[in-house]
N, C-alpha and C positions, 0 to 999 in steps of 0.2 A: 309315189309311195302311199300305200293304203293305210288309212288311219284306223287303228283298232278301236272298237266300241263294244262295251258290254251289252249283252242281249237283254238284261233285266233293267227295270226302271231305276233311275237315279234321282233320289229326292234332293231338294235344295238343302243347303246347310247354312245355318245362321248362328250368330252369337247374340245373347241378350245379357245386359250388364246391370247388376244390382250395385249401385255406387253409394257408399255410406260416407257421411261427413259428420262432424260435431259442431253444432252451433249453440252458443249459450248453454253449454254443459248438457246438451241433449243430442242423442243420436238421431241423425236425419237421413232421409232417403231422397235421392234425386229421381223425381217422377215427372213425366211429361204427359201430353195428351195427343192422341192420334189426330193427325192433320189430314189424313186421307182414308179412304175406304180400304179394307173393312174396319169396322169398329170405330169410325170417325167420332172424335170427341171423348172417347173412353181413356181412362188412365192407362199408361203404358211405360215400359222401361226403354231406355235407349238401346238400340241394337242395329245390326247390319248383317247382310249376307256375306259369307266367306267367299272371296274370289278364288279362282282356280290357281292363282299364282302365290297365294299366301296361306299361312297357317291360321288356326283359330285365334291364337295369341296375337298374331299380327293384325288380324281383323279387329280385335279388341283395342289394340293400341291405336289403330287408324280411327276408330269411332270415338274414342276418348279424346284424341287430339282434335278431331273435327268439331267437337262441341266446346273447344276451348279449355279443356281440363288436362290435368296430369294426375297420376296416381302414385301412391307410395307403397301399395300392396295390391296384388291381383292374384286370385286363385280360382281355378276351375271348380265349379260347384256340382253340376250334374248335367246329364244329357237327357233332354225331354223329347220323346219319340212318338207320342200319341198321333196316329195317322190323321186324326180330325182336329188337331190343335190349330191349324190354319185353314180357313175355308177356301182359300185360293188354290192351294196346291199342297203336296206333301212337303213339309218343312221340318227338318230335324234341327233343334236349336241346342247349342252348348251354352249353358249359363255359367257366368262368372260373377264373383262378387269382389269389389275392390274398395279401398280406403282412399278418400280424396281430400286434399287440403281445400277447404271451401273458399272460393274467391269472393271478392267484394261484389261482383256482378253475377247475374244469373247466366248459366251456360246457354249457348246458342242452340236454337232449334234448326230444323231443316224441312224439306218438303213432306216428310212423313210424320214428324213429331214436332210439336210446338208447346208453348206454355210450360216450359221447364221450370220446376221449382223444387225447393227443399221442403220435405214434409216429414212428420213423425211416422215411421213405418206402421206402427200398430194402429194409427188413426185412419189408415187407408183401407181397412177391412171392409167397410161399408160402401166403398166406391165401386163403380162399375168398371171392371178392368178388361182390357183387350186380351184376346188369346188366353194363355194360361199364366199370365205374368204375375198374378197375385200369389199363386202357389209357389212360384219361383222366389218371390220376396220372402214368404214365410220360411222357406227352406234356408235361404241365405241368412236370415236373422237367427234362426236356430243354430246354424253352423257357426256363425260368428260368436254367439254367446257361449257355445260349448268350447270352441277352440281357444278362447282367451284363457281358459283354465290350464292348458297344457302346452301352448305355443306362444312365442313372442310376437303376437299380432298387434296388441294395443300400443306398443312404443312407436309404431308407424304413424300414429296420429299426432305425435309430438316432434318437437325439434330435437337436436342431438342431446342437449342437456335439459333435464327436467327435475322438478322436486317430487317428493313422494306424494304430496297433495295433488299435484298436477296429474301424475300417473293414476292415482286413485280416482280422480275426476273422470278420466277416460274410461276406466273400468265401470264406474257407476253409471256413466252415460250409456254405455253399451248394454248393461244389465237392466237399466231403468229403475235402479234403486240405490240407496246409499250403502256404503260399506264402512265398517269400523276401521278407522285409520290405524290404530295400534295393532290390531290383528292383521291387517293388510301389510303393514310394515314388517312385522315379525315373520309372516309367511314368505315374503320376498327375500329378506336378508338371510334367513336361516338356510335358504336353498342357493345362496350365492348367485342371485340373478341380477344384482345391480352392482355397479362400480361407482364409488363417490369420486367426483371430479372437481368440485369447487364449492363456492358459497354464492348465494344471491339474496339480496334483500327482497322479501315478499310481504308487502303490506305490514311492515313492522319488523319483527325479528328476522335475523338472517337465517336462511334455510340451506341445508346441504343440497347440492344438485348432483344428479346421477346420470349415468348412461347404462343402457342394457348391457349385460355381460355376454356379448355374442361369442366369446371364447369358451364359455362353459358348455361342454358337450352333453352334460347329464340331463336326462328327462326330468321334468318337474310337473307338479300339480298344485294349483292354488285352490283352496277350499272356497274362497270368496264368500264367506259367511257373514 
């Protein structure tokens, strides 16, 4: 049986991952260093080629699992298609950003990426990056900061039950600035975004704990002023 082949060139397809976590109330980015040519020693994102038998999402899951992590949220960001983005060959990369529970130990590297560490994303602007990875980081950070105003992304950084102060801490970490708790509380509750589920002692007074109201189908917008 003759195998059909297209006559035009077929570029390689890859995925690159912008993985965010929160450490000490700061938003952090998982960044590694290239362990191989090209761009050996430069800052880079974890990524992998998409195999012929898997989807881009499956390639992301495989890569995240291979470095010893799990995610609570993963979203496709953008497809980067500059013909010269990789000096080896034509590579189209599909970028994703995800939210990661930060483990006690640093993620594992591999033959192409090592020295994995959590860094503040905005402090990496002066680093020498491989390929077009820093523009990918910038776009992911902009997307995350915009999306938390109208989509339930931030709760994925938390356990099932959380206090308003804990939720505010996540929003503040993502935005890189403090929020007024009273305005934040009023904005959330008036739009029926939270469901009270219990009480918990938090460094003194007992605080109400909440879960996100996933049953509320209405669109929302948080001013986050």
